[in-house]
C-alpha positions in Angstrom: 78.7 119.7 107.3 80.6 116.5 107.1 78.0 113.7 106.3 79.0 111.1 109.5 78.6 107.1 108.8 76.2 105.4 110.3 79.3 103.0 111.3 80.9 105.6 113.5 77.7 105.8 115.4 77.5 102.3 115.6 81.3 102.4 117.2 80.2 105.1 119.8 76.9 103.2 120.9 79.4 100.1 121.3 81.7 102.1 123.4 79.4 103.9 125.8 77.2 100.5 126.7 80.2 98.6 127.7 82.6 101.9 128.6 86.0 99.7 128.4 87.4 99.8 124.9 89.2 96.2 124.9 85.2 94.9 125.4 83.3 97.4 123.3 86.0 96.6 120.5 85.5 92.8 121.0 81.7 93.1 120.7 81.8 94.9 117.3 85.1 92.7 115.8 87.4 95.2 115.3 90.6 95.9 117.4 91.1 98.3 120.3 93.3 100.7 118.5 91.0 101.0 115.2 87.9 101.5 117.6 89.8 104.3 119.7 90.9 106.1 116.0 87.0 105.8 114.7 85.8 107.5 118.2 88.7 110.2 117.3 87.1 110.4 113.8 83.5 110.8 115.4 84.4 113.6 117.6 86.6 115.4 114.8 83.3 115.3 112.8 81.1 116.7 115.5 83.4 119.2 117.0 82.9 117.4 120.3 84.5 115.3 122.7 82.0 112.6 123.7 84.0 109.9 126.0 86.8 110.9 128.5 89.5 108.1 129.3 89.5 106.3 132.9 92.6 104.9 133.2 93.8 102.9 129.7 90.5 101.1 128.7 87.8 102.4 130.7 85.6 105.4 129.5 83.1 107.5 130.6 80.4 109.7 128.4 81.3 113.7 128.8 78.3 116.0 128.7 78.1 115.8 124.9 78.5 112.5 124.4 75.6 111.8 126.7 73.6 114.2 124.8 74.5 112.3 121.4 74.1 108.8 122.4 70.3 108.8 122.6 70.6 110.5 118.8 73.1 108.3 117.9 70.5 105.4 118.8 68.1 106.5 116.8 69.8 106.9 113.8 71.2 103.5 113.9 67.6 102.3 114.8 66.0 104.6 111.8 69.2 103.2 109.8 67.7 99.6 110.0 64.3 100.2 109.8 65.2 101.6 106.2 66.9 98.7 105.3 64.0 96.2 106.1 61.6 98.2 104.8 63.7 98.5 101.4 63.7 94.8 101.9 60.5 94.2 102.3 59.5 96.1 99.4 61.6 94.2 97.3 60.1 91.1 98.2 56.7 92.9 97.6 56.2 92.8 101.5 55.1 96.6 101.4 54.0 98.6 98.9 50.7 100.1 97.5 48.1 98.1 95.0 45.5 99.7 93.0 42.6 96.9 92.6 40.0 97.7 89.6 36.7 95.6 90.0 33.3 95.2 88.3 30.3 95.7 90.1 29.1 92.0 90.1 32.6 91.0 91.6 31.1 92.7 94.8 27.7 90.8 94.6 29.6 87.0 94.2 31.8 88.2 97.4 35.1 87.8 95.6 36.7 91.4 96.4 35.7 90.6 100.2 37.6 87.2 100.5 40.7 87.6 98.1 41.3 91.4 99.3 40.7 90.6 102.9 42.6 87.9 102.6 45.8 88.8 100.6 45.6 92.2 103.0 45.9 89.5 106.2 49.0 87.5 104.9 50.4 91.1 103.8 49.8 94.1 106.0 52.4 96.1 105.1 50.4 96.6 101.6 48.2 99.1 100.9 45.2 98.3 98.5 42.7 100.7 97.0 39.7 99.7 94.8 38.1 101.2 91.7 34.9 100.3 90.5 35.7 100.0 86.7 33.6 98.6 83.9 35.4 95.6 82.0 36.8 98.2 79.5 37.9 100.8 81.5 40.0 98.1 83.6 41.8 97.1 80.4 42.5 100.7 79.6 43.7 101.5 83.1 45.5 98.5 83.2 47.4 98.9 80.1 48.1 102.9 81.1 49.6 101.7 84.6 46.7 103.5 86.5 45.7 100.0 88.3 47.8 97.3 88.9 45.4 94.3 88.8 41.5 93.8 88.3 38.8 91.5 88.1 36.3 90.7 84.8 34.7 88.3 82.9 36.8 86.2 81.2 37.4 87.0 77.7 37.6 84.8 74.8 41.3 86.1 74.2 43.6 88.3 76.2 44.5 91.9 75.0 48.5 91.8 74.2 50.6 92.5 77.5 47.8 91.4 80.0 47.6 87.7 81.4 44.3 86.1 83.4 44.2 83.6 86.4 40.4 82.0 86.0 39.1 82.3 89.8 35.2 81.9 89.9 32.4 80.5 88.1 28.8 80.6 88.4 25.4 79.8 86.5 23.4 82.2 85.1 20.2 82.4 86.0 16.6 84.2 84.8 15.4 87.3 86.1 11.7 88.1 85.8 9.2 90.4 86.8 7.6 88.7 89.9 4.0 89.0 88.2 5.2 86.8 85.2 3.8 83.5 84.6 7.2 81.6 85.3 7.9 83.2 88.4 6.2 80.5 90.2 8.3 77.8 88.9 11.3 76.8 91.1 13.0 75.8 87.8 12.7 76.7 84.3 13.1 74.7 81.2 14.4 76.8 78.1 11.4 75.4 76.1 9.1 77.8 77.8 11.0 80.9 76.5 10.2 80.9 72.8 7.6 83.8 72.6 9.7 85.7 75.7 10.7 89.2 75.0 14.5 89.7 76.3 16.2 92.7 77.3 20.1 92.5 76.7 23.0 94.7 76.7 23.8 96.9 73.6 25.8 94.3 71.1 29.1 96.3 71.9 28.5 94.6 75.3 26.4 91.9 75.0 28.8 89.0 73.6 28.6 87.3 77.1 24.7 87.5 78.0 23.8 87.1 74.2 26.0 83.3 74.2 24.4 82.7 77.1 20.5 83.6 75.5 21.5 82.2 72.4 22.6 78.7 74.6 18.8 78.8 76.2 17.4 79.7 72.8 19.0 76.8 71.2 17.9 74.4 73.7 14.6 75.8 73.7 14.6 75.7 70.0 13.5 79.0 69.0 15.3 82.6 67.9 15.6 85.1 71.0 13.4 88.1 70.3 15.2 90.9 72.0 13.8 94.1 72.4 15.4 96.4 75.0 19.2 96.9 74.5 20.6 98.8 77.4 24.0 100.2 78.9 24.2 98.2 81.9 22.9 95.1 84.0 20.8 97.7 86.3 18.9 99.1 83.9 18.0 95.7 82.3 17.0 94.6 85.8 15.0 97.7 85.5 13.3 96.9 82.5 12.6 93.7 83.4 11.1 94.9 87.2 8.7 97.3 84.4 7.8 94.0 82.4 9.6 95.0 79.0 10.9 91.2 79.0 13.2 89.2 80.7 17.1 88.8 81.0 19.8 86.1 81.7 21.9 87.4 84.5 24.8 86.0 86.4 23.1 84.8 89.7 25.3 87.0 92.0 22.8 89.6 90.3 20.2 88.5 92.6 22.3 89.9 95.5 21.1 93.6 94.1 17.4 93.1 95.4 15.7 95.1 92.8 11.9 95.2 93.5 9.5 93.1 91.4 12.3 91.2 89.8 12.6 87.5 91.1 15.3 85.1 89.9 14.7 81.4 88.6 17.2 78.8 88.1 17.2 76.9 84.7 16.6 73.1 85.0 19.5 71.2 85.7 22.3 70.8 82.9 20.8 74.0 81.0 22.1 77.0 82.7 25.1 78.9 81.3 27.8 79.8 83.0 30.2 82.6 83.7 33.6 83.3 84.7 35.4 86.0 86.2 39.2 86.3 86.0 41.6 88.3 88.1 43.9 90.0 85.1 47.7 91.8 85.3 50.3 92.9 83.3 52.1 90.0 81.6 55.5 92.2 82.6 54.2 93.7 85.9 57.7 94.9 87.5 55.7 95.7 90.7 56.9 93.6 93.7 53.6 94.0 95.5 51.7 93.3 92.4 54.1 89.9 91.5 52.7 88.6 95.0 49.0 89.5 94.5 49.7 87.7 91.3 51.3 84.9 93.3 48.4 84.7 96.0 45.7 84.7 93.3 47.9 81.6 91.3 46.4 79.5 94.6 43.0 79.9 93.7 43.4 79.2 89.8 43.5 75.5 90.0 40.5 75.5 92.0 38.1 78.2 90.7 35.3 78.8 92.9 32.1 77.4 91.5 28.4 78.0 93.0 26.6 74.9 91.1 28.5 72.3 88.9 28.8 73.1 85.4 26.5 70.6 83.0 28.0 69.6 79.5 24.5 68.9 78.3 23.9 72.5 78.0 27.5 72.5 75.4 25.7 69.3 73.3 22.3 70.2 73.5 22.5 74.1 72.4 25.6 73.1 69.8 27.9 76.0 70.6 31.4 75.4 71.5 32.7 75.1 74.8 34.6 77.9 75.5 32.0 80.2 74.1 29.4 79.4 76.5 32.1 78.6 79.7 34.1 81.7 78.9 31.3 83.6 78.5 32.9 87.5 78.7 34.8 89.3 76.2 36.9 92.2 76.8 34.3 94.6 75.2 32.0 93.7 77.9 31.5 96.4 80.8 29.0 98.3 82.6 26.5 95.6 81.4 28.3 93.6 84.4 
């Protein structure tokens, strides 16, 4: 069967609604003879008479015409919707996004805030969330298994990946509830010189080792690490069992592990943890570009739990970037 152009249906619907060749032609922006020719063409392609003339210009629909009219309107409506959807997709207003995140992003409220607000502005975009450690996020992003993610800000991004800092928070001290310092509201770094630290393994630990080293430098001691764990939940489990203390992001206090308490460091001494939104530098997906544009709104006004204190940087003798930006692309399930 010959494929029928949608414009022929548009002409037919226009004529059916006016039941007058002259008025219908004027509304359609064509001449009456042209409209007559197009209706005849449609009738030939359908093999049925659609209209019956009443006088020179007036018409009425035949039984076949009445049956075709509703379907013609449906065709035109679907064609219009298809065009609208295509244009929305080109602008990124509809589509699908795969978003990676590390667990601490949930505890700090970032997924709830950014994803919820983006969905409110762009209800036509489906979002699927994937909890992944940092290393897996970079791998999934490179392999195009996810479109973007939330990770600790690295010292340098891997090739073809860009990022926007969107959140900063202070690091805090996690210690057993029975610990001598648990009764303190703030902990001075110098009081930790004889303590045993629980840290992630070396391949994961740069962010937290920077934090531990910064505190140790302020307290003028060399930190002693007894246990190394695969993730921060294990670190806090060791802390709960009394094996040592750990320096963690403040949002980790949301977990509520029994027998673990969290204490702030004395003012001006707390290291800072930074979270970045990452994406492929050459992303071609309109929906991804729309999300990147959305996240850039927050790039200049990074959310910050407590004010950063430069005294930590001066006292610890550590480069600003190494303390303020605590994570690397190797830090994964330690978060």
